[in-house]
C-alpha positions in Angstrom: 113.6 -38.0 28.5 111.5 -36.8 25.8 108.3 -36.0 27.2 106.4 -38.5 24.8 108.6 -41.4 26.1 106.1 -42.1 29.2 103.3 -39.5 28.3 104.3 -37.3 31.5 106.3 -34.2 31.4 107.7 -31.7 33.7 108.0 -28.1 33.5 106.2 -24.7 33.5 104.1 -25.5 30.6 101.8 -27.4 33.2 101.1 -24.4 35.3 98.8 -23.0 32.7 97.4 -26.6 32.5 96.5 -26.6 36.3 95.1 -23.2 35.9 92.5 -24.3 33.3 91.7 -27.6 35.2 90.5 -25.3 38.1 88.2 -23.6 35.6 86.6 -26.7 34.8 88.1 -27.5 31.5 87.7 -31.3 30.5 90.7 -31.9 28.6 92.8 -30.1 31.1 91.3 -32.3 33.9 92.1 -35.3 31.7 95.4 -34.2 31.3 96.2 -33.6 35.1 94.4 -37.0 36.2 97.5 -38.7 35.0 99.5 -37.3 38.0 96.4 -36.4 40.1 97.4 -38.5 43.5 97.6 -37.5 47.2 101.3 -37.8 47.3 101.7 -35.7 44.2 99.0 -33.3 45.4 101.0 -32.6 48.7 104.2 -31.7 46.6 104.9 -27.8 46.5 105.7 -28.4 42.8 102.7 -30.2 41.9 101.5 -27.7 39.3 104.8 -28.4 37.5 103.4 -32.1 36.5 101.1 -32.7 33.8 100.5 -35.3 30.7 102.4 -35.0 27.5 101.3 -32.6 24.5 103.1 -30.5 22.0 101.2 -27.0 22.4 98.1 -25.7 23.7 96.3 -25.8 20.6 96.8 -29.5 20.6 95.8 -30.0 24.1 92.5 -28.0 23.4 91.8 -30.4 20.9 92.2 -33.5 22.9 95.8 -34.4 21.4 97.9 -35.4 24.4 99.5 -38.4 25.8 99.1 -40.1 29.3 101.2 -43.4 30.3 98.7 -45.5 28.6 99.0 -44.4 25.0 102.7 -42.8 25.2 104.5 -43.1 21.8 107.5 -40.8 20.5 107.2 -40.4 16.6 110.1 -42.2 14.8 112.1 -39.8 12.2 115.3 -41.6 11.1 115.1 -40.2 7.6 116.5 -42.1 4.4 119.0 -44.2 6.5 115.7 -46.5 7.9 113.6 -46.9 4.9 109.9 -48.1 5.6 107.6 -50.3 3.6 104.6 -49.0 5.1 102.5 -46.2 3.5 103.4 -43.9 6.5 107.2 -43.8 5.8 109.0 -42.3 8.9 106.8 -43.7 11.4 108.1 -46.8 11.7 111.2 -48.9 10.7 112.4 -52.6 10.6 115.7 -53.5 12.2 116.6 -55.7 9.2 115.7 -52.7 6.8 118.4 -50.7 8.1 120.9 -53.1 6.9 119.2 -54.8 3.9 117.0 -51.9 2.4 119.9 -49.3 2.0 123.1 -48.9 0.3 126.5 -50.3 2.1 127.6 -46.9 2.9 124.1 -46.4 4.6 124.3 -49.8 6.5 127.7 -48.8 7.8 126.4 -45.5 8.8 123.5 -47.4 10.5 125.9 -49.7 12.5 128.3 -46.8 13.6 125.7 -44.7 14.7 126.2 -44.0 18.6 123.7 -43.4 21.3 120.9 -45.8 19.7 122.3 -48.9 21.2 118.9 -51.3 20.4 117.6 -49.6 16.9 119.5 -52.9 15.1 118.5 -55.6 17.3 120.9 -58.7 18.0 118.5 -61.1 16.0 118.4 -58.7 13.1 122.2 -58.7 12.9 122.7 -62.3 13.2 120.2 -63.3 10.6 121.5 -60.5 7.9 125.3 -61.5 8.9 124.9 -65.3 8.2 123.0 -64.5 4.8 125.4 -61.8 3.8 128.6 -63.4 4.7 127.6 -66.3 2.3 126.6 -63.9 -0.4 130.1 -61.9 0.1 132.0 -64.9 -0.1 130.4 -66.1 -3.5 130.6 -62.4 -5.1 134.3 -62.1 -4.0 135.7 -65.0 -6.0 133.4 -64.2 -9.2 134.4 -62.8 -12.3 131.7 -59.8 -11.8 133.3 -56.7 -10.2 131.1 -56.6 -6.9 133.4 -54.9 -4.4 135.2 -56.1 -1.3 136.0 -53.1 0.7 132.3 -52.2 1.8 131.3 -55.8 2.4 134.1 -56.1 4.7 133.4 -52.9 6.6 129.6 -54.4 6.8 130.7 -58.0 8.2 133.0 -56.6 10.5 130.3 -53.7 11.8 128.2 -56.6 12.4 130.4 -58.3 14.5 131.6 -55.6 16.4 128.1 -54.2 17.6 126.8 -58.0 18.3 129.8 -58.2 20.5 129.1 -55.0 22.3 125.3 -55.8 22.6 126.2 -59.1 24.0 128.6 -57.3 26.7 125.7 -54.9 27.6 123.8 -58.0 28.7 126.7 -59.2 30.7 125.5 -58.5 34.6 127.6 -56.3 36.3 125.7 -54.8 38.8 123.8 -51.1 38.9 126.2 -48.8 36.8 126.9 -45.9 39.0 125.9 -42.3 37.4 122.9 -43.7 35.3 119.8 -42.1 37.1 116.8 -40.2 35.8 116.5 -36.7 36.8 115.2 -35.9 40.3 112.0 -34.7 38.9 111.4 -38.2 37.3 112.7 -40.1 40.2 109.2 -39.3 42.0 107.4 -40.6 39.1 109.0 -43.9 39.5 108.3 -43.9 43.1 104.5 -43.1 43.0 104.1 -45.7 40.2 103.0 -43.5 37.9 106.0 -44.5 35.3 106.5 -48.3 34.6 109.8 -50.1 35.3 112.7 -49.2 37.5 114.5 -45.8 37.9 117.7 -47.4 37.6 116.6 -48.5 33.8 119.8 -47.9 31.3 118.4 -46.2 28.1 122.1 -45.1 27.1 125.4 -46.4 27.2 127.1 -44.3 29.8 129.8 -46.4 31.4 129.5 -49.2 28.8 131.0 -49.7 25.3 128.6 -48.2 22.9 127.5 -50.4 20.2 128.4 -47.9 17.4 132.1 -47.9 18.7 132.1 -51.9 18.8 131.0 -51.9 15.3 133.6 -49.0 14.3 136.4 -51.2 15.9 135.0 -54.4 14.4 134.9 -53.0 10.9 138.6 -51.9 11.4 140.0 -55.2 12.8 137.7 -57.2 9.9 139.6 -54.9 7.4 142.8 -55.5 8.8 142.7 -59.3 9.2 140.9 -60.1 5.7 142.6 -57.4 3.7 145.9 -57.3 5.7 145.3 -53.2 5.4 146.7 -51.3 8.2 147.5 -47.6 7.9 144.8 -47.0 5.4 142.2 -48.6 7.7 143.2 -46.5 10.5 143.1 -43.3 8.6 139.8 -44.1 6.7 137.9 -45.2 10.1 139.2 -41.8 11.7 138.0 -39.6 9.1 134.4 -41.6 9.1 134.2 -40.7 12.8 135.7 -37.2 13.0 137.1 -38.4 16.4 140.7 -38.5 17.1 140.1 -40.1 20.1 139.3 -43.3 18.1 143.0 -43.4 16.7 144.3 -45.9 19.5 141.7 -48.4 19.6 141.0 -48.5 15.9 144.8 -48.8 15.6 145.5 -51.4 17.9 142.6 -53.6 16.6 143.8 -53.2 13.0 147.5 -54.3 14.0 146.4 -57.1 15.9 144.2 -58.6 13.6 146.7 -58.1 11.0 149.1 -60.0 12.9 146.8 -62.7 14.1 146.0 -63.2 10.1 149.6 -63.1 9.1 150.1 -66.2 11.5 147.1 -68.1 10.1 147.1 -67.8 6.3 147.7 -65.2 3.4 145.3 -62.1 3.0 142.0 -62.2 0.9 143.8 -60.1 -2.0 146.5 -62.6 -2.2 144.0 -65.5 -2.2 142.3 -63.9 -5.2 145.6 -64.2 -7.0 145.6 -67.9 -6.9 141.6 -67.7 -7.5 141.9 -66.0 -10.8 145.1 -67.5 -11.8 147.2 -64.5 -11.8 150.9 -65.4 -12.7 152.0 -63.7 -9.4 155.4 -64.9 -8.2 156.5 -64.1 -4.6 160.1 -63.0 -3.6 161.2 -66.2 -2.6 160.5 -69.8 -3.6 158.1 -71.7 -1.7 160.5 -74.3 -0.2 158.1 -75.6 2.3 155.8 -76.7 -0.4 158.1 -77.4 -3.5 161.7 -79.4 -2.6 164.7 -77.9 -4.4 165.3 -80.9 -6.6 162.9 -80.4 -8.9 164.9 -79.4 -12.5 163.9 -76.9 -15.5 163.3 -79.7 -17.7 160.4 -80.9 -15.3 158.4 -77.4 -16.1 159.7 -76.1 -19.3 157.1 -76.3 -22.3 157.5 -79.3 -24.3 156.7 -77.8 -27.7 159.4 -76.4 -29.4 159.8 -72.7 -29.4 158.9 -70.3 -32.3 162.1 -68.5 -33.4 163.1 -65.5 -35.3 166.1 -66.1 -38.1 168.7 -63.7 -38.6 168.7 -64.9 -42.2 164.6 -65.0 -43.3 164.1 -61.3 -42.9 160.6 -60.0 -43.1 159.1 -63.5 -44.0 160.9 -64.7 -41.1 159.2 -62.2 -38.7 155.9 -62.6 -40.0 155.9 -66.3 -39.7 156.9 -66.1 -36.1 154.2 -63.5 -35.3 151.2 -65.2 -37.0 148.8 -67.3 -35.1 150.0 -66.6 -31.5 150.3 -63.9 -29.0 153.7 -64.6 -27.6 155.4 -61.6 -26.1 159.1 -63.1 -26.5 160.8 -64.8 -29.6 164.7 -66.2 -29.5 166.6 -64.8 -32.2 168.7 -67.5 -33.9 171.7 -67.8 -36.0 171.4 -70.5 -38.7 174.4 -71.8 -40.1 175.8 -74.9 -41.6 179.1 -76.5 -41.3 181.3 -78.3 -43.9 179.5 -81.3 -43.8 176.3 -79.9 -44.7 174.9 -80.2 -40.8 172.7 -77.2 -40.0 173.4 -75.5 -36.5 170.9 -73.3 -34.7 172.6 -71.1 -32.0 170.5 -68.5 -30.1 172.2 -65.0 -30.2 169.5 -62.8 -28.7 165.7 -62.4 -27.6 163.2 -60.5 -29.7 160.2 -58.5 -27.8 156.8 -58.8 -30.0 156.1 -55.1 -29.7 159.7 -54.2 -31.4 159.2 -57.0 -34.2 155.8 -55.3 -34.9 157.3 -51.8 -35.0 159.7 -53.2 -37.6 157.0 -54.7 -39.7 155.2 -51.2 -39.7 158.0 -49.5 -40.5 158.3 -50.6 -43.9 161.9 -50.9 -44.2 163.9 -53.9 -45.2 164.5 -56.1 -42.4 168.1 -57.5 -42.2 170.3 -58.9 -39.6 171.7 -55.5 -38.3 167.8 -54.2 -37.9 166.8 -57.4 -35.9 170.2 -57.4 -33.6 169.5 -53.5 -33.0 165.9 -54.4 -32.1 166.7 -57.3 -30.0 168.4 -58.1 -26.6 171.7 -59.7 -27.7 172.7 -60.8 -24.2 169.9 -63.3 -23.3 169.8 -65.2 -20.2 169.9 -69.0 -20.9 169.7 -72.2 -18.6 170.0 -75.9 -19.1 167.7 -78.8 -19.1 169.4 -79.9 -15.8 169.6 -76.5 -14.2 167.8 -76.1 -10.8 164.2 -74.8 -11.2 164.6 -73.0 -7.8 167.9 -71.4 -9.0 166.1 -70.5 -12.3 163.2 -69.1 -10.1 165.5 -66.6 -8.1 167.1 -65.8 -11.4 164.0 -64.8 -13.3 162.5 -62.9 -10.2 165.6 -61.1 -9.3 166.2 -60.1 -13.0 162.5 -59.1 -13.4 162.4 -61.0 -16.6 159.7 -61.9 -19.1 161.0 -64.9 -20.7 163.9 -67.3 -20.0 165.4 -69.4 -22.7 166.5 -73.1 -22.0 169.1 -74.4 -24.6 170.8 -77.8 -25.0 174.4 -78.2 -24.9 174.9 -76.7 -28.2 173.1 -73.6 -27.5 170.1 -74.4 -29.6 166.7 -73.0 -27.9 164.6 -75.9 -26.5 161.9 -74.0 -24.9 161.0 -70.4 -23.7 159.9 -70.3 -20.0 157.4 -67.5 -18.7 156.2 -67.0 -15.4 153.7 -69.5 -15.5 156.1 -72.3 -15.5 157.1 -71.0 -12.1 153.9 -71.0 -10.2 153.8 -73.7 -7.3 150.4 -74.8 -8.2 151.3 -75.4 -11.9 154.4 -77.3 -10.4 152.5 -79.5 -7.8 150.3 -80.5 -10.7 152.9 -81.4 -13.4 155.4 -83.0 -11.1 154.3 -86.5 -10.2 153.2 -86.9 -6.5 155.5 -89.9 -6.3 158.6 -88.0 -7.4 157.7 -85.0 -4.9 157.3 -87.2 -2.3 160.6 -88.6 -2.9 162.5 -85.4 -3.1 160.6 -84.1 0.2 162.2 -87.1 1.6 165.6 -86.5 0.3 165.6 -82.8 1.2 164.7 -83.8 5.2 167.3 -86.5 5.1 169.8 -83.8 3.7 169.0 -81.6 6.4 169.2 -84.1 9.0 172.6 -84.9 7.7 173.5 -81.3 7.9 172.5 -80.6 11.2 174.3 -84.1 12.7 177.6 -82.7 10.9 177.1 -79.4 12.6 176.7 -80.9 16.0 179.6 -83.6 15.7 181.8 -80.5 14.3 180.9 -78.6 17.1 181.7 -81.7 19.5 184.9 -82.0 18.0 186.0 -78.7 18.3 185.1 -78.6 21.7 187.3 -81.4 22.6 190.1 -80.1 20.6 189.8 -76.8 22.7 189.7 -78.8 25.9 192.9 -80.9 24.9 194.8 -77.4 24.1 193.7 -75.9 27.5 194.8 -79.3 29.3 198.3 -79.0 27.6 198.8 -75.4 28.1 198.2 -76.1 32.0 200.6 -78.9 31.9 203.3 -76.7 30.4 202.5 -74.2 32.7 203.0 -76.4 35.8 206.1 -77.8 34.4 207.9 -74.5 34.1 207.2 -73.8 37.5 
């Protein structure tokens, strides 16, 4: 240990102190007095023991330490800011986390070899406050970051668990002893404490490693980030030995998180009302009996007519921000009845480009700027099938038509969001559809069982007949 830790030191520097004490030097005698016992004087290397001092000049000025006033200067740099005037001489455990940026707070949590620098009480208080603030800022509209708060929370949990594990009584840990030269000082009572005191973490899980594994596990469990987390944590430490524990903790946390719910980033999609559609229809939450008419917009769509030219395009684009418009052909029959038939789908950008070109907008130019093979569905089309069609074809707009192929509505991805469907369809109808779907599955399973029994009986009868025929032939 450092000589300033207990106010005593062992080494050749003490020989000069003993020589000066023999000549009557008061500061040398005071320094020797700390170890001047009958047992110590009987030792051959007694002159190797003395008080703690930095150099001879400091000792002559009376600047030395004995067990009664021993202390070591703390120099943690900018990682441990102090509110006192003499910065660097003291630090606050909470300040290691709260008075520094997130990056420095993570470094303080990941530090090894100083297990009690951040106390368990300080981390517990900071974890509660920080977790609440991080949850509030994560769902806010202000960009406040997610990666570093997750690392801080995970590091706090991991370091706290490692400190708690160190407090579990496991008996004396082998190999953790003081040097032989200091064992004598403990035996003589010159140093307080017990010679088997643990000041390091040899043989135990270092809280710094626990914080690193905890941060990786929290990132994997909350954000469902696996490979990125493992690589990042290994790069932070520069220790390839951490690949296995970090990777194992991350993968295990991801599997457990998937078993419970969606990840943080997926949940923020719903919080921010982002129109994200999963790859498959959420059949567990929404029954398949819902139809397109239940979710299509009720207001009539804004259409672009082939016959109206530039004026029709300008009227369609004015006063809205729609991205797609049905291209229709308006015709009148012999009786004077007007028929509107969808013939294509126009994109807003293409229509704006036509207007900027300054050329005359004709039927040919509109058709050349439109998709003349739009996908259309009827009102009674199942919403689940429309969902799969919309998702698989990566569509932006889906046109709903009547029996005469007249556009009734234009559906976007907002119409397929599960929470919008649940809000719009009446609860009693959803319950009825759920019950109907469960009954249908029950009947299907019974029919399969009965079909298996019938086929098994027919097979048994066939085998019996074959055995009878063989016996008759014999």
